[in-house]
C-alpha positions in Angstrom: -8.5 15.7 7.0 -5.3 17.5 5.8 -5.0 19.8 2.9 -1.7 20.3 1.4 -1.3 23.2 -0.9 1.3 25.5 -2.3 1.7 29.0 -0.9 2.4 31.7 -3.4 4.6 33.6 -0.8 6.5 30.6 0.2 6.4 27.9 -2.5 8.9 25.7 -0.6 6.4 24.9 2.2 3.3 22.9 2.4 0.3 24.2 4.1 -2.7 22.8 5.9 -5.7 25.0 5.5 -7.9 25.4 8.5 -11.6 26.1 8.7 -12.9 29.2 10.5 -13.0 28.8 14.3 -16.1 27.4 15.9 -17.7 28.5 19.1 -17.0 25.1 20.6 -13.4 25.4 21.2 -13.1 21.7 22.2 -14.2 20.5 18.8 -11.5 18.8 16.9 -10.2 20.8 13.9 -11.6 19.6 10.5 -9.1 19.6 7.8 -10.0 19.9 4.1 -8.8 17.1 2.0 -6.2 17.6 -0.6 -7.7 18.4 -4.0 -6.5 16.7 -7.2 -5.0 19.9 -8.9 -2.8 20.5 -5.9 -1.8 16.8 -5.6 -1.0 16.5 -9.2 1.1 19.6 -9.1 4.2 17.9 -7.4 3.2 14.2 -6.9 1.6 13.7 -10.3 4.8 12.7 -12.1 5.2 9.8 -9.6 1.7 8.5 -9.9 2.1 8.4 -13.7 4.9 5.8 -13.1 2.6 3.3 -11.3 2.2 0.2 -13.3 -0.3 -2.7 -13.3 -0.7 -5.8 -15.2 -4.3 -6.9 -15.7 -4.8 -9.4 -18.4 -8.4 -8.4 -19.1 -7.2 -4.8 -19.9 -6.6 -4.8 -23.6 -4.3 -1.7 -23.2 -1.6 -3.6 -21.4 -1.1 -5.7 -24.6 1.0 -8.4 -22.9 0.5 -11.6 -20.9 0.3 -11.0 -17.3 1.8 -14.2 -15.9 0.0 -16.2 -13.1 2.4 -18.7 -11.8 0.7 -21.3 -9.6 3.3 -23.7 -8.0 1.7 -27.1 -7.2 -1.7 -25.8 -8.1 -1.8 -23.1 -5.2 -2.6 -19.5 -6.2 -0.9 -17.2 -3.9 -2.2 -13.7 -4.0 -0.2 -11.0 -2.2 -1.9 -8.0 -0.6 1.0 -5.6 -0.7 1.5 -2.2 0.8 4.3 -0.3 2.7 3.8 -1.3 6.5 1.1 0.7 8.3 -2.1 0.6 10.2 -4.1 1.5 7.1 -2.3 -1.2 5.2 -3.3 -3.7 7.7 -6.9 -2.7 7.8 -7.1 -2.8 4.0 -5.9 -6.4 4.0 -8.4 -7.3 6.7 -11.1 -5.6 4.8 -10.5 -7.6 1.6 -10.2 -10.8 3.5 -13.2 -10.1 5.7 -15.4 -9.7 2.6 -14.3 -13.1 1.2 -13.0 -11.7 -2.1 -11.4 -15.1 -2.7 -14.4 -17.2 -1.8 -15.1 -20.2 -3.9 -12.0 -19.8 -5.9 -10.2 -23.2 -5.5 -6.7 -23.2 -3.9 -6.3 -19.5 -3.6 -4.5 -17.9 -0.6 -4.6 -14.3 0.2 -1.3 -13.3 2.0 -0.8 -9.7 3.3 2.8 -8.4 3.3 5.0 -5.4 3.1 8.0 -7.3 1.7 8.6 -6.6 -2.1 8.8 -9.6 -4.3 12.4 -10.8 -5.2 13.4 -9.8 -8.7 12.4 -12.4 -11.3 9.3 -14.2 -12.6 6.7 -16.1 -10.7 8.8 -19.2 -10.3 11.3 -17.2 -8.2 9.1 -14.7 -6.4 6.4 -17.3 -5.7 3.4 -15.2 -6.3 0.4 -15.8 -8.7 -1.0 -12.4 -8.5 -0.3 -9.1 -6.6 -2.8 -6.6 -5.2 -1.0 -3.2 -4.5 -2.5 -0.6 -2.3 -1.4 3.0 -3.0 -2.2 5.3 0.0 -2.5 8.6 -1.7 -1.2 11.3 -1.5 2.3 9.9 -0.7 2.5 12.2 2.4 -0.4 10.2 3.9 1.3 7.0 3.2 4.5 8.4 4.8 2.6 9.2 8.0 0.9 5.7 8.0 4.2 4.1 7.9 6.2 6.4 10.2 3.5 6.3 13.0 3.3 2.6 12.6 6.7 2.4 14.2 6.2 5.3 16.5 3.2 4.5 18.6 3.7 6.9 21.5 0.7 9.2 21.1 2.3 11.7 23.5 5.5 12.0 21.5 6.3 15.4 20.0 8.1 15.2 16.6 10.9 17.7 16.6 12.9 19.4 13.8 15.7 17.1 14.6 14.0 14.0 13.3 12.5 15.6 10.1 15.1 13.9 8.1 14.1 10.6 9.5 10.5 10.9 8.3 11.9 12.2 4.9 13.8 9.1 4.6 10.6 7.0 5.1 9.0 9.0 2.2 12.0 8.0 -0.1 11.7 4.4 1.0 8.0 4.4 0.0 8.8 5.8 -3.5 11.4 3.0 -3.9 9.0 0.4 -2.7 6.5 1.4 -5.4 9.3 1.3 -7.9 10.0 -2.3 -7.1 6.3 -3.2 -7.4 6.0 -1.5 -10.8 9.0 -3.4 -12.1 7.3 -6.6 -11.0 4.2 -5.5 -13.0 6.3 -5.9 -16.2 5.6 -9.6 -16.1 3.3 -10.6 -13.2 -0.4 -10.0 -12.7 -0.7 -7.0 -10.6 -3.6 -4.8 -9.7 -3.0 -1.2 -8.3 -5.6 0.3 -6.1 -5.6 3.8 -4.6 -6.8 4.3 -1.1 -8.8 7.4 -2.2 -10.9 5.2 -4.6 -11.5 2.6 -1.8 -12.9 5.3 0.5 -14.9 6.8 -2.3 -16.5 3.7 -3.7 -15.8 0.5 -1.7 -18.3 -1.6 -3.8 -16.4 -0.8 -7.0 -13.1 -1.7 -5.3 -14.5 -5.0 -4.2 -15.9 -5.7 -7.6 -12.6 -4.8 -9.3 -10.6 -7.1 -6.9 -13.0 -10.0 -7.5 -12.8 -9.7 -11.3 -9.0 -9.6 -11.0 -8.8 -12.7 -8.7 -11.1 -14.9 -11.0 -9.3 -13.8 -14.3 -7.1 -16.1 -16.2 -3.6 -15.5 -17.4 -4.8 -14.5 -21.0 -7.8 -12.6 -19.8 -10.1 -14.6 -22.0 -12.0 -16.3 -19.3 -12.2 -16.9 -15.5 -10.8 -19.5 -13.1 -12.9 -22.4 -11.9 -15.6 -21.5 -9.5 -17.6 -23.6 -7.0 -20.9 -22.4 -8.2 -21.2 -19.1 -6.2 -22.1 -15.8 -7.4 -19.2 -13.3 -8.1 -21.2 -10.5 -6.5 -20.2 -9.5 -3.0 -22.3 -6.7 -1.4 -20.2 -4.1 0.5 -21.7 -1.5 2.9 -20.3 2.0 2.6 -19.6 2.0 6.3 -17.2 -1.0 5.9 -14.3 1.3 5.2 -14.9 3.5 8.3 -11.9 2.0 10.1 -9.6 3.0 7.4 -11.2 6.4 7.2 -10.9 6.9 11.0 -7.2 5.8 11.0 -6.5 8.3 8.4 -8.2 10.9 10.4 -6.2 9.9 13.5 -3.0 10.2 11.4 -3.7 13.6 10.2 -4.8 14.9 13.7 -1.6 13.6 15.2 0.5 15.1 12.4 -1.1 18.5 12.9 0.2 18.4 16.4 3.6 17.0 15.6 4.6 18.9 12.4 2.5 21.9 11.8 3.1 25.4 13.6 1.1 28.6 13.2 2.5 31.0 10.5 2.3 34.8 10.7 -1.2 34.9 9.2 -2.5 33.0 12.1 -5.1 31.1 10.1 -3.0 28.7 8.3 -0.7 26.0 9.5 2.7 25.4 7.9 5.2 22.6 8.1 9.0 23.1 7.8 9.6 19.6 6.4 7.3 20.3 3.3 10.2 21.5 1.2 12.1 18.5 2.3 9.7 15.8 1.0 9.0 17.8 -2.2 12.8 17.8 -2.7 13.1 14.1 -1.9 10.5 13.1 -4.4 12.2 15.2 -7.1 15.6 13.6 -6.3 14.2 10.0 -6.3 12.5 10.7 -9.7 15.8 12.1 -11.2 18.1 9.5 -9.7 15.9 6.6 -10.9 15.0 8.1 -14.3 11.4 8.4 -13.3 11.5 5.0 -11.5 12.5 3.2 -14.8 16.2 2.4 -13.9 17.0 -1.1 -12.9 17.4 -2.0 -10.1 15.4 0.3 -8.0 17.2 2.2 -5.4 18.2 0.5 -2.1 15.8 0.9 0.9 19.1 1.2 3.0 21.0 3.8 1.0 20.4 7.4 2.2 22.5 10.7 2.1 26.0 9.6 3.2 26.2 12.8 5.2 23.2 11.8 7.3 22.8 8.9 9.6 19.9 6.5 8.9 17.2 6.8 11.5 16.0 3.9 13.7 12.6 4.0 12.2 13.8 3.9 8.5 15.9 0.9 9.5 12.8 -0.9 10.6 11.0 0.2 7.5 13.8 -1.0 5.3 13.7 -4.5 6.9 10.0 -4.7 6.5 10.1 -3.7 2.8 13.2 -5.8 1.7 12.7 -9.1 -0.1 12.1 -12.1 2.1 14.6 -14.5 0.7 14.0 -17.0 3.5 10.2 -17.3 2.7 9.0 -20.8 2.1 8.0 -20.0 -1.4 10.2 -17.2 -2.5 13.8 -17.5 -3.8 16.4 -14.7 -4.3 18.6 -15.2 -7.3 19.7 -11.6 -7.9 22.6 -10.2 -5.8 20.7 -7.0 -5.1 18.0 -8.9 -3.4 20.4 -10.9 -1.2 22.1 -7.6 -0.2 18.7 -5.9 0.6 17.7 -8.7 2.8 21.1 -8.3 4.8 20.7 -4.5 5.0 23.8 -4.1 2.7 23.3 -1.0 0.5 26.8 -1.1 -1.0 26.4 -4.7 -2.3 29.9 -5.3 -3.6 
């Protein structure tokens, strides 16, 4: 796995540390996972902005609304588009987390809910997956739309992948705004891989909880306990490993020390996050920044356009409605919105 750390000699770059060479030259490089201290150093402020709304959590001190139109509980499994995102949704559904809960539907999507309460966005509850660190989420989304395993990412498209990074930050801004009034559970991928059983237990408890957190929804006499083998998350783990292996070929080049790999776009994504946090007042400004609006001096890449379309509110959904002008503009791909 990849390890991103700051180099004292060149603080504007991200580094991947490599283990000592082995005798078997054909063996795939093994990357050391990013440690918490290094991650918090520059992505920490972003992760502090992520909001949830879980009625059973007394610290939230508010009512997490659970709108159920016509008695149907629609639960969104939300994440920016990507292979890991798809596997996470399949993993939850495959383990029957909504089993024996009457009239509950699990619906995976990358579209953010339209602004407004449950009666407009149509969701009863939301489960948000955060692929951490954000650079991993960026790779998951970017490669989702760039499937050619033989492609070499050149310096010329570094801005394109940086635009995807910005879109992911804005996507999470939208979800945290929804958490101000709608039941929403935020889950980090690192926690899923570390302890899948606890994740399933947490999701199950969230799904059966009532709006005020005082009880549980009606059950059809089944146990709430769902046993999950640790190996069940291997598909997600393997996909992450594949992403990092491909990224090491596409983005990293040897530096003058010969034993580390450095990326030229490291400083770009660090600057992008700092810019997003500043412009959005730490993601608190309303509305969140448009998925379609980038640096006016730079052309929006083809992949970021696909990502923006996949992230924008789905105003034509059978159960969602867009009342806010911003949402209607986002669906049309209009960042000016005049």
